[in-house]
C-alpha positions in Angstrom: -59.6 -44.1 -19.1 -56.4 -45.7 -19.0 -56.5 -49.4 -20.3 -56.3 -52.5 -17.8 -52.7 -53.7 -17.6 -52.2 -56.9 -18.1 -49.4 -59.6 -16.6 -48.6 -62.8 -18.1 -49.1 -66.1 -16.0 -45.4 -68.2 -15.8 -46.4 -71.4 -13.1 -48.0 -73.7 -12.2 -51.3 -72.7 -10.0 -54.1 -74.9 -10.0 -56.8 -71.8 -10.7 -54.8 -69.8 -13.0 -53.8 -71.0 -16.6 -49.5 -70.7 -17.5 -49.4 -67.8 -20.6 -53.4 -66.0 -19.9 -53.0 -62.6 -19.1 -54.6 -61.4 -15.8 -55.5 -58.4 -14.0 -53.5 -57.6 -10.5 -57.8 -57.5 -8.9 -58.5 -61.0 -10.9 -54.8 -62.1 -9.7 -55.8 -61.2 -6.2 -59.8 -63.1 -6.1 -58.6 -65.4 -7.6 -55.9 -67.0 -5.1 -56.5 -64.8 -2.3 -54.3 -62.4 -2.3 -55.2 -59.1 -0.7 -54.9 -56.7 -4.0 -52.1 -54.3 -2.0 -49.1 -56.8 -2.0 -49.7 -58.4 -5.6 -49.5 -54.8 -6.5 -46.2 -54.0 -4.0 -45.2 -57.9 -5.9 -45.5 -56.4 -9.5 -43.3 -53.0 -9.3 -40.8 -53.6 -12.2 -42.2 -57.3 -13.3 -44.1 -58.7 -15.9 -44.6 -61.4 -15.1 -46.9 -63.2 -12.2 -44.8 -66.2 -10.8 -45.8 -68.7 -8.2 -43.4 -66.9 -5.6 -45.7 -64.1 -6.8 -49.1 -65.8 -5.5 -47.1 -67.4 -2.6 -49.3 -66.2 0.6 -46.7 -65.6 3.8 -46.2 -67.8 6.7 -47.1 -66.9 9.7 -47.1 -69.5 12.6 -46.1 -66.7 16.0 -43.5 -64.5 13.8 -43.2 -64.5 10.3 -41.0 -66.6 8.4 -38.1 -65.6 6.4 -38.2 -66.2 2.8 -35.0 -67.4 1.5 -33.8 -64.7 -0.3 -35.7 -61.2 -1.7 -32.9 -61.3 -4.9 -34.9 -62.9 -8.5 -31.3 -62.9 -10.5 -27.7 -62.6 -10.3 -27.3 -59.0 -10.6 -29.5 -58.7 -8.2 -27.4 -60.8 -5.9 -24.5 -58.7 -6.9 -25.2 -55.2 -6.5 -26.9 -56.7 -3.1 -23.2 -58.4 -1.5 -21.4 -54.8 -3.2 -24.4 -53.2 -0.9 -22.9 -55.0 2.3 -19.9 -53.7 1.3 -18.8 -50.5 3.7 -17.7 -47.9 3.0 -14.0 -46.5 3.8 -12.5 -43.2 4.9 -12.4 -40.8 1.6 -9.2 -38.8 2.1 -10.2 -35.4 2.6 
């Protein structure tokens, strides 16, 4: 059996301690955010942040988040992915 993966919490939450290690199930139980949602948000990450455990607001339609890009590399990549490809000379 594999050991449970632990993630370090780095943020401000009244029920969580900054610097402590938690499993995804513990985070889900403490914050009330669905376990599968937390699992999806944590893909490729090693730290739990306030944004990871933030519940989305619903008021008739889903509110768009400001941005889903976390760092400068992701923003640069998104900028170039939005540029249309030009025709190649064949």
